[in-house]
C-alpha positions in Angstrom: 98.8 128.8 93.1 98.9 129.8 96.8 96.3 128.6 99.3 95.1 132.1 99.9 94.7 132.9 96.2 92.7 129.6 95.8 90.4 130.7 98.6 89.8 134.1 96.9 89.4 132.6 93.4 87.2 129.5 94.1 84.2 128.5 96.2 82.6 125.3 97.3 80.5 125.1 94.1 83.8 125.1 92.1 85.2 122.4 94.5 82.1 120.3 93.9 82.4 120.5 90.1 86.2 119.8 90.1 86.0 116.8 92.4 83.0 115.1 90.8 83.4 111.4 91.2 85.9 111.7 94.1 84.7 111.0 97.6 86.0 114.0 99.7 85.0 117.1 101.6 83.6 119.7 99.2 82.9 122.6 101.7 84.5 126.0 102.0 86.9 124.7 104.6 88.9 122.9 102.0 88.5 125.0 98.9 92.2 125.9 99.1 92.9 122.3 98.1 90.9 122.6 94.9 92.4 120.6 92.0 92.8 123.8 89.9 95.3 125.2 92.5 97.8 122.5 91.6 100.0 122.1 88.5 98.7 119.9 85.8 100.3 116.5 86.4 100.4 115.6 82.7 102.4 118.8 82.0 104.7 118.1 85.0 105.4 114.6 83.7 105.9 115.8 80.2 108.4 118.4 81.4 110.3 115.5 83.1 110.1 113.0 80.3 113.9 112.8 80.1 114.0 111.7 83.8 110.9 109.4 84.1 109.0 106.7 82.3 105.3 106.6 83.0 104.2 102.9 83.3 100.8 103.4 85.1 98.4 106.2 85.6 96.3 106.3 88.8 92.9 107.9 89.2 92.0 109.4 92.5 88.7 108.2 94.0 89.1 109.2 97.7 90.7 112.2 99.3 90.8 112.8 103.0 91.5 116.4 104.1 91.5 117.4 107.7 88.7 116.7 110.1 85.1 117.8 110.2 83.8 119.7 113.0 80.4 119.0 114.6 78.9 122.1 113.0 80.0 121.0 109.5 78.5 117.6 109.5 77.0 116.6 112.9 78.2 114.0 115.3 77.4 111.1 113.0 80.6 111.8 111.0 82.9 111.3 114.0 84.8 108.0 114.4 83.4 106.3 117.4 79.8 107.5 116.9 77.4 104.6 116.4 76.3 105.8 113.0 79.8 106.6 111.7 80.5 104.8 108.4 
């Protein structure tokens, strides 16, 4: 799915639901990166089964997308700020 189609089709509530359990931005600024916009990895791997052997499956727990602006999260989310964690 294209990024523009994902922006039209999904919103930040969809992003929140689809990234539950993953630490990442979930605001409208990254909704074009929603998991539903990507091909199903299991289907991709199945389609390539004659080329690859799956030996491990990884689970995403953190995802960093772009940078926040002050109006999105405040200065405390900026590296170098005393309360940045």
